[in-house]
C-alpha positions, 0 to 999 in steps of 0.5 A, a space after each residue: 636653623 630650620 623648624 625641624 632642627 629646632 624641634 629635634 633639639 628641643 625634644 632632645 633637651 626635654 629627653 635629657 632632662 627627663 632622663 637626668 631627673 629619673 636618674 636622681 632620687 633622694 632618701 629622707 632622713 631616718 629612711 632606707 631605700 629599697 632598690 628594685 630592678 625590673 620589679 626584683 628586689 636588689 641585695 643592697 639598700 641605699 642610704 639617706 640623701 641623694 642617690 643615682 639609679 638607672 632610669 626607667 629600669 630601677 625603682 626606689 621604695 622608701 622604708 621608714 626606719 624611725 621608731 614607730 609606736 603602736 597601741 593595741 587592745 587585746 582581750 585574753 584569759 589568765 591562768 585561772 581563766 579570768 577575762 582580762 583586757 590589755 591596752 598595750 603600747 609598743 615602740 619598734 623600728 625596722 633594722 636598716 641593713 635587712 630592710 630589703 629582705 623584709 620588703 622582699 618577703 612581706 612588702 610594705 604592709 609588714 605591720 599588719 602582717 608581722 608586728 600586730 599579730 606577734 604583739 597579740 600572740 605575745 600578750 596571750 602567751 604570757 598572760 596564760 602563765 599568770 593568775 589574775 591577781 599576779 597580773 596586778 602584783 607582778 605587772 612589771 614582770 609581766 610587761 618585761 616578759 611580754 617584751 622578751 617574747 615579742 623580741 623572740 618573735 620579730 627581731 629575727 625578721 628585721 625589727 627592733 623592739 625599743 619599748 613595751 608598756 602595759 598602759 592599762 588592764 581591766 578585768 570582767 565586771 564579775 571579777 572586779 566585784 569579787 575583788 571588791 568583796 574580798 577587800 571589804 572582807 579583809 578590812 572587816 576581818 582586820 577591824 574585828 581583829 583590832 576590836 578583839 585585841 583592844 578588848 583583850 588589852 582592856 580586860 587585862 588592864 581591868 584584871 591588873 587594877 583589880 589585883 592591885 586593889 
């Protein structure tokens, strides 16, 4: 066999291996594959495992559809114009069947473009409906309402909101001082009421003893 034939055969084998390698692609567990052809997003997605694609023409973008957690801090105002800072934790995932539409419209930076702004908007919208005191006494209700508001904003765009939690909320130093003074005043009022009731009972007891004598 001549050197030229050997080179041709060797080159052909290398090309075949390259083509086969470019035909095969894998999608990890919990992900979905977005197929693009000449840069255009295709209507169907590919599932987990080994898949075939047209080499050099089609590309696969892998989107993580597992539940992801975001923690955000947001400063906003209450119904009675008190400053409050929330620390929020949100669990969400991407809906697999519409992941190609999400990628086509937003790309892979969807968390910064859609999710984070929607969370912040939901926090502000709901907080404005409650007074500072209600945020404390109705914390569970507030959290549920924020979750529902967030769902309305992003579930139509291909996301699923799994959980929404208020980790912490903190008011301004002035408001905290006002709350502390109010609590002290309430305690003092209760103590004064107690002393008054005690004196009344003792006085009635003395009167009863005097009448008995």
